[in-house]
N, C-alpha and C positions, 0 to 999 in steps of 0.2 A: 301737604293739604292743610287749607287756614280754616280759622275757627271762623265759624258764620256770624254774620254782622246782623242778622236779625235778631232783636229780643224776642223770645217766645211768652207770650200770657195763655190766660186760661183758655183762651179759644182754641188754642193748639193740643190740648191735654185731652185724655181720657185714661178711666181707671177700668181694669178688669181684675175679677177675683173668681178663683176658680180652686176645685178642692181636688183630692188627690186620687179619684178614680181613673181606670184606665182611657177613657174617654171622657175627662172632665166636665162635673156637672159648673159653670160658670155662668156668670153674667157680667156685662158691660153696665157700670152704674149710670144711671139717668139722673135727667130733674136735677144736675148741682150745679153749683157757681162757678166750680174750677177753684176751688180751695184748697186742694190738699196739698198737705203739710208734713215734713219729717224732720227727725231731728236724731241727734246721736250717733250718727255716720262715721267712722272713724276708720283708721287703717287697720288692717287685722281685724276687727270689731273686737279689742280687747283694752282692759281698763290699763292702765300706766301706773307705777309706784317708783317712788322716790325713795331710793336709798341715800341716805346721807352718810357721811363720814364726821362723827362729830358735830352735827349740826350743819354742816355744809355739803351744797352739792356731790356727790361720787358718782351717781349712774341712776337710767331710768331702765325697766322691767316691764313688759308685759305680765301682767297678772292672769284675772278674771275676763270671762268673755262678757262681753255689753252688749245690751241687746234693745238696737233704737227704734223708736215709736214713731206713730205716724197717726194722721186724723185727717177727715173731710168731712162735708156736709152735705147732704141731698134732701130736696122737697119731700115729704110725706105726702104720697099720694094713696097708698097701700101701706098696712101693715100686711097681714097674711094672706096666702093665698094656696090653694092646693095646688095649683100648677102653674101660675106663672110667679117668676121669682121675682122676691122682693129683699130689700136688704133687712127686714126684721128676721125672715125665716132664713137667709143665710147666716146670720148672726147666732141664732137659737137652733140651728139645724133641724128644722121642722119644714111643712109646706112644700113648696117644692125641693126642699133640700134635704128632706127626711130621710133620702139616702144616700148623702152626703158622706165622704170619706175622709178621714183625717190625712193632710200630705205628710203625716208622721206616720202613717201607715194605717192599714183596715183596722190593725187592735188595738190603736192609740186610744187613748184614756180622753185626751184632748183632740177636740174639733177645730182643726187649724188649717189655713188656706195659703195660698199663692197669689200675692196680688200684683199686676204688672202696672205701672204708670207709664203711657208713651205719649209723647211731645213730638208732635208733628217737625219732621226737619225738611224732607225731599219737599214738601209744596213752596218750602222756602229758599231752595237752593241747595240746602244742606246734602253730603253725599248719602244721608240716611234718616231714618228717625230716630228720635233719642229716647232710648227705654230703660227703665230702674225695676228691675224685679226682686222682690221681697219674698221669702220662702218660709214656711211655717210659721203663717201670723196666726194670732189669737185675737179675736175680735170682739169688741164690744158695741152697745148700741143704745143712745141715749135720745129722748124724742123731747121735743118742745111744742108749744101751742103759739101762734103767732101770725102772723101776717106775709109770709106763708107760717104753715106749720113745718119744722124740719124734723131731720135724722142726724143726729153728731155719731160718725162712726168713728172709733180711737182702735188703736190694735199696737201689738210689740210683738215685731219680727224674732222668734227665736232661731231661726235659720240663715241662709247665706244670703247677701248682699250683693246684685250685681247689677252693672250698668254697665249700656254702651251707646 
């Protein structure tokens, strides 16, 4: 199979976030520019330590697990709502996400989510869409006033990273 000859852009992506319940509480992010960004993805998600022999390179070894980070922005249309899903409520476990369960389990102290970034491929002749999944992500939110007002979501992935 050949690599796609179609460069993908912000029109091809979508972000969905879901909790850890049996029938996940989920939302597809709306009103966003398409600026998802991730960093720190490495083979094995491990730090690498150099072991020198009297100052010269001897070997490399995996040590501690690393935790990729990501961010995206969305236009601010609502902060909180009892029934409609908002990013504010998702991050804070309030409103429509008050019953959210951490992907780490029902007894977990920290609320985490699964984030899925899907990039359309089949509409461009690819054999499949391209999907990146980030498990057990802790999210934070920032808001800024402007034209338009925005929400900035950032997160750290503490679980597995998968791509297809």
